[in-house]
Every structure is written in structure tokens, then in C-alpha cells.
PQR file with spaces between the fields and no chain letter, atoms N, CA, C, O and H, PARSE charges and radii, in Angstrom:
ATOM       1  N    MET     1     -78.537  -16.586  -41.290 -0.4000 1.5000
ATOM       2  CA   MET     1     -77.180  -16.102  -41.123 -0.0000 2.0000
ATOM       3  C    MET     1     -76.166  -17.076  -41.722  0.5500 1.7000
ATOM       4  O    MET     1     -75.161  -16.658  -42.296 -0.5500 1.4000
ATOM       5  N    TRP     2     -76.438  -18.386  -41.583 -0.4000 1.5000
ATOM       6  CA   TRP     2     -75.520  -19.397  -42.090 -0.0000 2.0000
ATOM       7  C    TRP     2     -75.359  -19.310  -43.604  0.5500 1.7000
ATOM       8  O    TRP     2     -74.227  -19.399  -44.079 -0.5500 1.4000
ATOM       9  H    TRP     2     -77.255  -18.725  -41.117  0.4000 1.0000
ATOM      10  N    PRO     3     -76.422  -19.142  -44.391 -0.5600 1.5000
ATOM      11  CA   PRO     3     -76.240  -19.026  -45.850  0.2800 2.0000
ATOM      12  C    PRO     3     -75.400  -17.814  -46.244  0.5500 1.7000
ATOM      13  O    PRO     3     -74.720  -17.835  -47.269 -0.5500 1.4000
ATOM      14  N    PHE     4     -75.445  -16.767  -45.439 -0.4000 1.5000
ATOM      15  CA   PHE     4     -74.644  -15.580  -45.730 -0.0000 2.0000
ATOM      16  C    PHE     4     -73.154  -15.916  -45.671  0.5500 1.7000
ATOM      17  O    PHE     4     -72.388  -15.513  -46.545 -0.5500 1.4000
ATOM      18  H    PHE     4     -75.998  -16.749  -44.606  0.4000 1.0000
ATOM      19  N    PHE     5     -72.745  -16.660  -44.632 -0.4000 1.5000
ATOM      20  CA   PHE     5     -71.340  -17.042  -44.503 -0.0000 2.0000
ATOM      21  C    PHE     5     -70.928  -17.996  -45.619  0.5500 1.7000
ATOM      22  O    PHE     5     -69.809  -17.924  -46.126 -0.5500 1.4000
ATOM      23  H    PHE     5     -73.367  -16.987  -43.921  0.4000 1.0000
ATOM      24  N    LEU     6     -71.830  -18.879  -45.991 -0.4000 1.5000
ATOM      25  CA   LEU     6     -71.542  -19.791  -47.095 -0.0000 2.0000
ATOM      26  C    LEU     6     -71.348  -19.015  -48.394  0.5500 1.7000
ATOM      27  O    LEU     6     -70.457  -19.326  -49.185 -0.5500 1.4000
ATOM      28  H    LEU     6     -72.739  -18.938  -45.579  0.4000 1.0000
ATOM      29  N    GLU     7     -72.181  -18.012  -48.606 -0.4000 1.5000
ATOM      30  CA   GLU     7     -72.066  -17.193  -49.815 -0.0000 2.0000
ATOM      31  C    GLU     7     -70.736  -16.433  -49.824  0.5500 1.7000
ATOM      32  O    GLU     7     -70.066  -16.369  -50.855 -0.5500 1.4000
ATOM      33  H    GLU     7     -72.905  -17.760  -47.964  0.4000 1.0000
ATOM      34  N    ILE     8     -70.357  -15.864  -48.694 -0.4000 1.5000
ATOM      35  CA   ILE     8     -69.076  -15.152  -48.594 -0.0000 2.0000
ATOM      36  C    ILE     8     -67.922  -16.120  -48.861  0.5500 1.7000
ATOM      37  O    ILE     8     -66.983  -15.789  -49.584 -0.5500 1.4000
ATOM      38  H    ILE     8     -70.901  -15.916  -47.857  0.4000 1.0000
ATOM      39  N    PHE     9     -67.997  -17.315  -48.276 -0.4000 1.5000
ATOM      40  CA   PHE     9     -66.954  -18.319  -48.476 -0.0000 2.0000
ATOM      41  C    PHE     9     -66.833  -18.693  -49.948  0.5500 1.7000
ATOM      42  O    PHE     9     -65.725  -18.775  -50.477 -0.5500 1.4000
ATOM      43  H    PHE     9     -68.760  -17.584  -47.689  0.4000 1.0000
ATOM      44  N    LEU    10     -67.960  -18.920  -50.612 -0.4000 1.5000
ATOM      45  CA   LEU    10     -67.927  -19.294  -52.023 -0.0000 2.0000
ATOM      46  C    LEU    10     -67.389  -18.163  -52.893  0.5500 1.7000
ATOM      47  O    LEU    10     -66.664  -18.414  -53.856 -0.5500 1.4000
ATOM      48  H    LEU    10     -68.861  -18.854  -50.182  0.4000 1.0000
ATOM      49  N    ILE    11     -67.734  -16.940  -52.568 -0.4000 1.5000
ATOM      50  CA   ILE    11     -67.224  -15.796  -53.333 -0.0000 2.0000
ATOM      51  C    ILE    11     -65.708  -15.682  -53.165  0.5500 1.7000
ATOM      52  O    ILE    11     -64.991  -15.465  -54.141 -0.5500 1.4000
ATOM      53  H    ILE    11     -68.323  -16.737  -51.786  0.4000 1.0000
ATOM      54  N    LEU    12     -65.219  -15.827  -51.932 -0.4000 1.5000
ATOM      55  CA   LEU    12     -63.775  -15.758  -51.699 -0.0000 2.0000
ATOM      56  C    LEU    12     -63.048  -16.908  -52.387  0.5500 1.7000
ATOM      57  O    LEU    12     -61.957  -16.723  -52.926 -0.5500 1.4000
ATOM      58  H    LEU    12     -65.801  -16.004  -51.139  0.4000 1.0000
ATOM      59  N    LEU    13     -63.649  -18.090  -52.368 -0.4000 1.5000
ATOM      60  CA   LEU    13     -63.051  -19.238  -53.038 -0.0000 2.0000
ATOM      61  C    LEU    13     -62.985  -19.019  -54.543  0.5500 1.7000
ATOM      62  O    LEU    13     -61.974  -19.330  -55.173 -0.5500 1.4000
ATOM      63  H    LEU    13     -64.535  -18.240  -51.930  0.4000 1.0000
ATOM      64  N    LEU    14     -64.051  -18.486  -55.120 -0.4000 1.5000
ATOM      65  CA   LEU    14     -64.074  -18.199  -56.549 -0.0000 2.0000
ATOM      66  C    LEU    14     -63.049  -17.126  -56.909  0.5500 1.7000
ATOM      67  O    LEU    14     -62.371  -17.236  -57.931 -0.5500 1.4000
ATOM      68  H    LEU    14     -64.872  -18.234  -54.608  0.4000 1.0000
ATOM      69  N    LYS    15     -62.930  -16.089  -56.075 -0.4000 1.5000
ATOM      70  CA   LYS    15     -61.943  -15.042  -56.336 -0.0000 2.0000
ATOM      71  C    LYS    15     -60.530  -15.613  -56.317  0.5500 1.7000
ATOM      72  O    LYS    15     -59.709  -15.281  -57.171 -0.5500 1.4000
ATOM      73  H    LYS    15     -63.480  -16.000  -55.245  0.4000 1.0000
ATOM      74  N    ARG    16     -60.251  -16.472  -55.340 -0.4000 1.5000
ATOM      75  CA   ARG    16     -58.914  -17.079  -55.254 -0.0000 2.0000
ATOM      76  C    ARG    16     -58.638  -17.937  -56.478  0.5500 1.7000
ATOM      77  O    ARG    16     -57.534  -17.904  -57.020 -0.5500 1.4000
ATOM      78  H    ARG    16     -60.918  -16.741  -54.646  0.4000 1.0000
ATOM      79  N    PHE    17     -59.622  -18.701  -56.916 -0.4000 1.5000
ATOM      80  CA   PHE    17     -59.455  -19.534  -58.103 -0.0000 2.0000
ATOM      81  C    PHE    17     -59.170  -18.678  -59.328  0.5500 1.7000
ATOM      82  O    PHE    17     -58.296  -19.011  -60.129 -0.5500 1.4000
ATOM      83  H    PHE    17     -60.520  -18.728  -56.475  0.4000 1.0000
ATOM      84  N    LEU    18     -59.901  -17.578  -59.479 -0.4000 1.5000
ATOM      85  CA   LEU    18     -59.705  -16.712  -60.642 -0.0000 2.0000
ATOM      86  C    LEU    18     -58.340  -16.039  -60.612  0.5500 1.7000
ATOM      87  O    LEU    18     -57.712  -15.868  -61.657 -0.5500 1.4000
ATOM      88  H    LEU    18     -60.611  -17.308  -58.829  0.4000 1.0000
ATOM      89  N    VAL    19     -57.874  -15.657  -59.431 -0.4000 1.5000
ATOM      90  CA   VAL    19     -56.551  -15.041  -59.325 -0.0000 2.0000
ATOM      91  C    VAL    19     -55.470  -16.046  -59.697  0.5500 1.7000
ATOM      92  O    VAL    19     -54.558  -15.720  -60.456 -0.5500 1.4000
ATOM      93  H    VAL    19     -58.383  -15.797  -58.582  0.4000 1.0000
ATOM      94  N    VAL    20     -55.561  -17.264  -59.171 -0.4000 1.5000
ATOM      95  CA   VAL    20     -54.566  -18.289  -59.483 -0.0000 2.0000
ATOM      96  C    VAL    20     -54.607  -18.635  -60.966  0.5500 1.7000
ATOM      97  O    VAL    20     -53.557  -18.789  -61.591 -0.5500 1.4000
ATOM      98  H    VAL    20     -56.302  -17.529  -58.554  0.4000 1.0000
ATOM      99  N    ALA    21     -55.799  -18.760  -61.537 -0.4000 1.5000
ATOM     100  CA   ALA    21     -55.919  -19.059  -62.965 -0.0000 2.0000
ATOM     101  C    ALA    21     -55.356  -17.917  -63.804  0.5500 1.7000
ATOM     102  O    ALA    21     -54.723  -18.159  -64.832 -0.5500 1.4000
ATOM     103  H    ALA    21     -56.652  -18.635  -61.030  0.4000 1.0000
ATOM     104  N    GLY    22     -55.579  -16.685  -63.378 -0.4000 1.5000
ATOM     105  CA   GLY    22     -55.044  -15.534  -64.104 -0.0000 2.0000
ATOM     106  C    GLY    22     -53.533  -15.490  -64.066  0.5500 1.7000
ATOM     107  O    GLY    22     -52.895  -15.182  -65.073 -0.5500 1.4000
ATOM     108  H    GLY    22     -56.093  -16.489  -62.543  0.4000 1.0000
ATOM     109  N    ILE    23     -52.949  -15.794  -62.916 -0.4000 1.5000
ATOM     110  CA   ILE    23     -51.488  -15.819  -62.803 -0.0000 2.0000
ATOM     111  C    ILE    23     -50.921  -16.917  -63.687  0.5500 1.7000
ATOM     112  O    ILE    23     -49.926  -16.704  -64.380 -0.5500 1.4000
ATOM     113  H    ILE    23     -53.467  -16.044  -62.098  0.4000 1.0000
ATOM     114  N    HIS    24     -51.546  -18.089  -63.670 -0.4000 1.5000
ATOM     115  CA   HIS    24     -51.077  -19.206  -64.487 -0.0000 2.0000
ATOM     116  C    HIS    24     -51.161  -18.855  -65.972  0.5500 1.7000
ATOM     117  O    HIS    24     -50.226  -19.123  -66.727 -0.5500 1.4000
ATOM     118  H    HIS    24     -52.355  -18.262  -63.107  0.4000 1.0000
ATOM     119  N    LEU    25     -52.262  -18.265  -66.387 -0.4000 1.5000
ATOM     120  CA   LEU    25     -52.423  -17.867  -67.783 -0.0000 2.0000
ATOM     121  C    LEU    25     -51.400  -16.806  -68.162  0.5500 1.7000
ATOM     122  O    LEU    25     -50.843  -16.849  -69.260 -0.5500 1.4000
ATOM     123  H    LEU    25     -53.021  -18.047  -65.774  0.4000 1.0000
ATOM     124  N    GLY    26     -51.147  -15.863  -67.276 -0.4000 1.5000
ATOM     125  CA   GLY    26     -50.146  -14.831  -67.543 -0.0000 2.0000
ATOM     126  C    GLY    26     -48.758  -15.409  -67.709  0.5500 1.7000
ATOM     127  O    GLY    26     -48.001  -14.971  -68.575 -0.5500 1.4000
ATOM     128  H    GLY    26     -51.599  -15.829  -66.385  0.4000 1.0000
ATOM     129  N    GLU    27     -48.411  -16.400  -66.880 -0.4000 1.5000
ATOM     130  CA   GLU    27     -47.104  -17.044  -67.014 -0.0000 2.0000
ATOM     131  C    GLU    27     -46.983  -17.766  -68.347  0.5500 1.7000
ATOM     132  O    GLU    27     -45.949  -17.677  -69.009 -0.5500 1.4000
ATOM     133  H    GLU    27     -49.026  -16.756  -66.176  0.4000 1.0000
ATOM     134  N    LYS    28     -48.029  -18.481  -68.745 -0.4000 1.5000
ATOM     135  CA   LYS    28     -47.999  -19.200  -70.024 -0.0000 2.0000
ATOM     136  C    LYS    28     -47.868  -18.232  -71.196  0.5500 1.7000
ATOM     137  O    LYS    28     -47.097  -18.478  -72.123 -0.5500 1.4000
ATOM     138  H    LYS    28     -48.869  -18.553  -68.207  0.4000 1.0000
ATOM     139  N    LEU    29     -48.622  -17.128  -71.158 -0.4000 1.5000
ATOM     140  CA   LEU    29     -48.540  -16.144  -72.236 -0.0000 2.0000
ATOM     141  C    LEU    29     -47.168  -15.491  -72.279  0.5500 1.7000
ATOM     142  O    LEU    29     -46.647  -15.223  -73.362 -0.5500 1.4000
ATOM     143  H    LEU    29     -49.249  -16.928  -70.405  0.4000 1.0000
ATOM     144  N    ALA    30     -46.575  -15.231  -71.119 -0.4000 1.5000
ATOM     145  CA   ALA    30     -45.236  -14.642  -71.088 -0.0000 2.0000
ATOM     146  C    ALA    30     -44.220  -15.581  -71.716  0.5500 1.7000
ATOM     147  O    ALA    30     -43.346  -15.135  -72.459 -0.5500 1.4000
ATOM     148  H    ALA    30     -46.998  -15.449  -70.240  0.4000 1.0000
ATOM     149  N    ILE    31     -44.321  -16.874  -71.430 -0.4000 1.5000
ATOM     150  CA   ILE    31     -43.403  -17.848  -72.021 -0.0000 2.0000
ATOM     151  C    ILE    31     -43.568  -17.885  -73.531  0.5500 1.7000
ATOM     152  O    ILE    31     -42.580  -17.918  -74.264 -0.5500 1.4000
ATOM     153  H    ILE    31     -45.032  -17.236  -70.826  0.4000 1.0000
ATOM     154  N    ILE    32     -44.810  -17.880  -74.000 -0.4000 1.5000
ATOM     155  CA   ILE    32     -45.064  -17.916  -75.443 -0.0000 2.0000
ATOM     156  C    ILE    32     -44.488  -16.677  -76.117  0.5500 1.7000
ATOM     157  O    ILE    32     -43.809  -16.793  -77.138 -0.5500 1.4000
ATOM     158  H    ILE    32     -45.612  -17.854  -73.404  0.4000 1.0000
ATOM     159  N    PHE    33     -44.747  -15.492  -75.564 -0.4000 1.5000
ATOM     160  CA   PHE    33     -44.249  -14.264  -76.185 -0.0000 2.0000
ATOM     161  C    PHE    33     -42.734  -14.176  -76.124  0.5500 1.7000
ATOM     162  O    PHE    33     -42.112  -13.697  -77.073 -0.5500 1.4000
ATOM     163  H    PHE    33     -45.298  -15.398  -74.736  0.4000 1.0000
ATOM     164  N    LEU    34     -42.120  -14.626  -75.030 -0.4000 1.5000
ATOM     165  CA   LEU    34     -40.662  -14.611  -74.955 -0.0000 2.0000
ATOM     166  C    LEU    34     -40.056  -15.573  -75.961  0.5500 1.7000
ATOM     167  O    LEU    34     -39.010  -15.280  -76.541 -0.5500 1.4000
ATOM     168  H    LEU    34     -42.625  -15.015  -74.259  0.4000 1.0000
ATOM     169  N    ASP    35     -40.694  -16.718  -76.178 -0.4000 1.5000
ATOM     170  CA   ASP    35     -40.211  -17.649  -77.196 -0.0000 2.0000
ATOM     171  C    ASP    35     -40.340  -17.053  -78.590  0.5500 1.7000
ATOM     172  O    ASP    35     -39.472  -17.269  -79.436 -0.5500 1.4000
ATOM     173  H    ASP    35     -41.543  -16.956  -75.707  0.4000 1.0000
ATOM     174  N    LEU    36     -41.401  -16.311  -78.837 -0.4000 1.5000
ATOM     175  CA   LEU    36     -41.581  -15.697  -80.150 -0.0000 2.0000
ATOM     176  C    LEU    36     -40.574  -14.577  -80.390  0.5500 1.7000
ATOM     177  O    LEU    36     -40.141  -14.366  -81.523 -0.5500 1.4000
ATOM     178  H    LEU    36     -42.106  -16.135  -78.149  0.4000 1.0000
ATOM     179  N    LEU    37     -40.201  -13.863  -79.340 -0.4000 1.5000
ATOM     180  CA   LEU    37     -39.271  -12.749  -79.488 -0.0000 2.0000
ATOM     181  C    LEU    37     -37.810  -13.184  -79.491  0.5500 1.7000
ATOM     182  O    LEU    37     -36.938  -12.421  -79.908 -0.5500 1.4000
ATOM     183  H    LEU    37     -40.552  -14.034  -78.419  0.4000 1.0000
ATOM     184  N    ALA    38     -37.534  -14.400  -79.031 -0.4000 1.5000
ATOM     185  CA   ALA    38     -36.152  -14.874  -78.971 -0.0000 2.0000
ATOM     186  C    ALA    38     -35.628  -15.102  -80.385  0.5500 1.7000
ATOM     187  O    ALA    38     -36.378  -15.504  -81.274 -0.5500 1.4000
ATOM     188  H    ALA    38     -38.242  -15.020  -78.692  0.4000 1.0000
ATOM     189  N    PRO    39     -34.335  -14.842  -80.589 -0.5600 1.5000
ATOM     190  CA   PRO    39     -33.772  -15.105  -81.917  0.2800 2.0000
ATOM     191  C    PRO    39     -33.831  -16.597  -82.232  0.5500 1.7000
ATOM     192  O    PRO    39     -33.624  -17.441  -81.360 -0.5500 1.4000
ATOM     193  N    ASN    40     -34.112  -16.896  -83.467 -0.4000 1.5000
ATOM     194  CA   ASN    40     -34.276  -18.286  -83.888 -0.0000 2.0000
ATOM     195  C    ASN    40     -32.940  -18.818  -84.396  0.5500 1.7000
ATOM     196  O    ASN    40     -32.537  -18.522  -85.521 -0.5500 1.4000
ATOM     197  H    ASN    40     -34.281  -16.210  -84.175  0.4000 1.0000
ATOM     198  N    HIS    41     -32.254  -19.605  -83.567 -0.4000 1.5000
ATOM     199  CA   HIS    41     -30.980  -20.197  -83.957 -0.0000 2.0000
ATOM     200  C    HIS    41     -31.214  -21.662  -84.291  0.5500 1.7000
ATOM     201  O    HIS    41     -31.624  -22.452  -83.441 -0.5500 1.4000
ATOM     202  H    HIS    41     -32.581  -19.846  -82.653  0.4000 1.0000
ATOM     203  N    LYS    42     -30.945  -22.009  -85.545 -0.4000 1.5000
ATOM     204  CA   LYS    42     -31.109  -23.412  -85.941 -0.0000 2.0000
ATOM     205  C    LYS    42     -29.996  -24.262  -85.337  0.5500 1.7000
ATOM     206  O    LYS    42     -30.260  -25.322  -84.771 -0.5500 1.4000
ATOM     207  H    LYS    42     -30.612  -21.368  -86.235  0.4000 1.0000
ATOM     208  N    ASN    43     -28.751  -23.800  -85.455 -0.4000 1.5000
ATOM     209  CA   ASN    43     -27.601  -24.538  -84.943 -0.0000 2.0000
ATOM     210  C    ASN    43     -26.755  -23.610  -84.075  0.5500 1.7000
ATOM     211  O    ASN    43     -25.779  -23.037  -84.561 -0.5500 1.4000
ATOM     212  H    ASN    43     -28.536  -22.939  -85.915  0.4000 1.0000
ATOM     213  N    PRO    44     -27.107  -23.453  -82.813 -0.5600 1.5000
ATOM     214  CA   PRO    44     -26.306  -22.567  -81.966  0.2800 2.0000
ATOM     215  C    PRO    44     -24.924  -23.154  -81.724  0.5500 1.7000
ATOM     216  O    PRO    44     -24.768  -24.368  -81.594 -0.5500 1.4000
ATOM     217  N    THR    45     -23.935  -22.292  -81.665 -0.4000 1.5000
ATOM     218  CA   THR    45     -22.578  -22.770  -81.409 -0.0000 2.0000
ATOM     219  C    THR    45     -22.428  -23.040  -79.924  0.5500 1.7000
ATOM     220  O    THR    45     -22.914  -22.279  -79.087 -0.5500 1.4000
ATOM     221  H    THR    45     -24.062  -21.306  -81.770  0.4000 1.0000
ATOM     222  N    SER    46     -21.762  -24.111  -79.613 -0.4000 1.5000
ATOM     223  CA   SER    46     -21.596  -24.523  -78.226 -0.0000 2.0000
ATOM     224  C    SER    46     -20.173  -24.229  -77.773  0.5500 1.7000
ATOM     225  O    SER    46     -19.246  -24.207  -78.582 -0.5500 1.4000
ATOM     226  H    SER    46     -21.367  -24.729  -80.292  0.4000 1.0000
ATOM     227  N    ALA    47     -20.011  -24.008  -76.491 -0.4000 1.5000
ATOM     228  CA   ALA    47     -18.680  -23.756  -75.945 -0.0000 2.0000
ATOM     229  C    ALA    47     -17.819  -25.007  -75.999  0.5500 1.7000
ATOM     230  O    ALA    47     -16.593  -24.907  -76.021 -0.5500 1.4000
ATOM     231  H    ALA    47     -20.764  -24.026  -75.834  0.4000 1.0000
ATOM     232  N    VAL    48     -18.428  -26.171  -76.020 -0.4000 1.5000
ATOM     233  CA   VAL    48     -17.666  -27.424  -76.037 -0.0000 2.0000
ATOM     234  C    VAL    48     -17.779  -28.119  -77.389  0.5500 1.7000
ATOM     235  O    VAL    48     -17.593  -29.333  -77.484 -0.5500 1.4000
ATOM     236  H    VAL    48     -19.424  -26.252  -76.003  0.4000 1.0000
ATOM     237  N    GLU    49     -18.081  -27.361  -78.423 -0.4000 1.5000
ATOM     238  CA   GLU    49     -18.230  -27.961  -79.748 -0.0000 2.0000
ATOM     239  C    GLU    49     -16.887  -28.524  -80.202  0.5500 1.7000
ATOM     240  O    GLU    49     -15.859  -27.857  -80.087 -0.5500 1.4000
ATOM     241  H    GLU    49     -18.232  -26.375  -78.346  0.4000 1.0000
ATOM     242  N    GLY    50     -16.896  -29.724  -80.705 -0.4000 1.5000
ATOM     243  CA   GLY    50     -15.682  -30.349  -81.208 -0.0000 2.0000
ATOM     244  C    GLY    50     -14.966  -31.195  -80.176  0.5500 1.7000
ATOM     245  O    GLY    50     -14.065  -31.953  -80.537 -0.5500 1.4000
ATOM     246  H    GLY    50     -17.731  -30.267  -80.798  0.4000 1.0000
ATOM     247  N    LEU    51     -15.329  -31.097  -78.908 -0.4000 1.5000
ATOM     248  CA   LEU    51     -14.689  -31.925  -77.890 -0.0000 2.0000
ATOM     249  C    LEU    51     -15.317  -33.314  -77.890  0.5500 1.7000
ATOM     250  O    LEU    51     -16.506  -33.459  -78.174 -0.5500 1.4000
ATOM     251  H    LEU    51     -16.061  -30.482  -78.615  0.4000 1.0000
ATOM     252  N    PRO    52     -14.525  -34.333  -77.572 -0.5600 1.5000
ATOM     253  CA   PRO    52     -15.102  -35.685  -77.532  0.2800 2.0000
ATOM     254  C    PRO    52     -16.087  -35.818  -76.377  0.5500 1.7000
ATOM     255  O    PRO    52     -16.018  -35.088  -75.388 -0.5500 1.4000
ATOM     256  N    GLU    53     -17.002  -36.767  -76.530 -0.4000 1.5000
ATOM     257  CA   GLU    53     -17.981  -37.000  -75.469 -0.0000 2.0000
ATOM     258  C    GLU    53     -17.294  -37.581  -74.246  0.5500 1.7000
ATOM     259  O    GLU    53     -16.366  -38.380  -74.367 -0.5500 1.4000
ATOM     260  H    GLU    53     -17.058  -37.360  -77.333  0.4000 1.0000
ATOM     261  N    ALA    54     -17.750  -37.180  -73.076 -0.4000 1.5000
ATOM     262  CA   ALA    54     -17.162  -37.681  -71.833 -0.0000 2.0000
ATOM     263  C    ALA    54     -17.577  -39.129  -71.621  0.5500 1.7000
ATOM     264  O    ALA    54     -18.742  -39.491  -71.780 -0.5500 1.4000
ATOM     265  H    ALA    54     -18.504  -36.530  -72.978  0.4000 1.0000
ATOM     266  N    ASP    55     -16.598  -39.946  -71.259 -0.4000 1.5000
ATOM     267  CA   ASP    55     -16.862  -41.350  -70.964 -0.0000 2.0000
ATOM     268  C    ASP    55     -16.883  -41.510  -69.445  0.5500 1.7000
ATOM     269  O    ASP    55     -15.840  -41.372  -68.806 -0.5500 1.4000
ATOM     270  H    ASP    55     -15.651  -39.652  -71.130  0.4000 1.0000
ATOM     271  N    PRO    56     -18.039  -41.794  -68.853 -0.5600 1.5000
ATOM     272  CA   PRO    56     -18.113  -41.853  -67.389  0.2800 2.0000
ATOM     273  C    PRO    56     -17.323  -43.005  -66.784  0.5500 1.7000
ATOM     274  O    PRO    56     -17.048  -42.986  -65.584 -0.5500 1.4000
ATOM     275  N    LEU    57     -16.944  -44.021  -67.587 -0.4000 1.5000
ATOM     276  CA   LEU    57     -16.223  -45.170  -67.043 -0.0000 2.0000
ATOM     277  C    LEU    57     -14.714  -44.975  -67.072  0.5500 1.7000
ATOM     278  O    LEU    57     -13.991  -45.693  -66.380 -0.5500 1.4000
ATOM     279  H    LEU    57     -17.168  -44.036  -68.562  0.4000 1.0000
ATOM     280  N    SER    58     -14.227  -44.028  -67.849 -0.4000 1.5000
ATOM     281  CA   SER    58     -12.772  -43.843  -67.941 -0.0000 2.0000
ATOM     282  C    SER    58     -12.281  -43.009  -66.766  0.5500 1.7000
ATOM     283  O    SER    58     -12.978  -42.109  -66.298 -0.5500 1.4000
ATOM     284  H    SER    58     -14.814  -43.445  -68.411  0.4000 1.0000
ATOM     285  N    ARG    59     -11.083  -43.312  -66.295 -0.4000 1.5000
ATOM     286  CA   ARG    59     -10.489  -42.593  -65.160 -0.0000 2.0000
ATOM     287  C    ARG    59      -9.429  -41.593  -65.625  0.5500 1.7000
ATOM     288  O    ARG    59      -8.906  -40.837  -64.807 -0.5500 1.4000
ATOM     289  H    ARG    59     -10.516  -44.043  -66.676  0.4000 1.0000
ATOM     290  N    SER    60      -9.111  -41.574  -66.885 -0.4000 1.5000
ATOM     291  CA   SER    60      -8.043  -40.685  -67.351 -0.0000 2.0000
ATOM     292  C    SER    60      -8.577  -39.373  -67.856  0.5500 1.7000
ATOM     293  O    SER    60      -7.805  -38.516  -68.284 -0.5500 1.4000
ATOM     294  H    SER    60      -9.536  -42.188  -67.549  0.4000 1.0000
């Protein structure tokens, strides 16, 4: 009877591992495909383009 429970435990553990690995792989593939579908901007325009850099030591 004990080996039966061990076998069930190992099967459930393997299933959980495969589900987690599948989710992780799906997330990675989604990121890759979204990056491929995104428009390729070499120099995107920024909302603060042309403004001087902030000086953290200045109080003015």
C-alpha cells in the first residue's frame, strides 16, 4: 500500500512541475512574440526631450 501512495505523490509532483514549467515557457514565448510585434523605434521621442538633466543637489 505504501508504494502506491508514493507513486501517486510522485505523479502529482511531476504534474505540478510540468504545469509550472508550461506556464513559465508560455510567459517567455508571449514576451518574445510581443517584442517581435512591437513597432521598432530606433529613437523614440521623449516627453522631456530637450530639458536639462535634473541636479539632485540643487535646491532651485
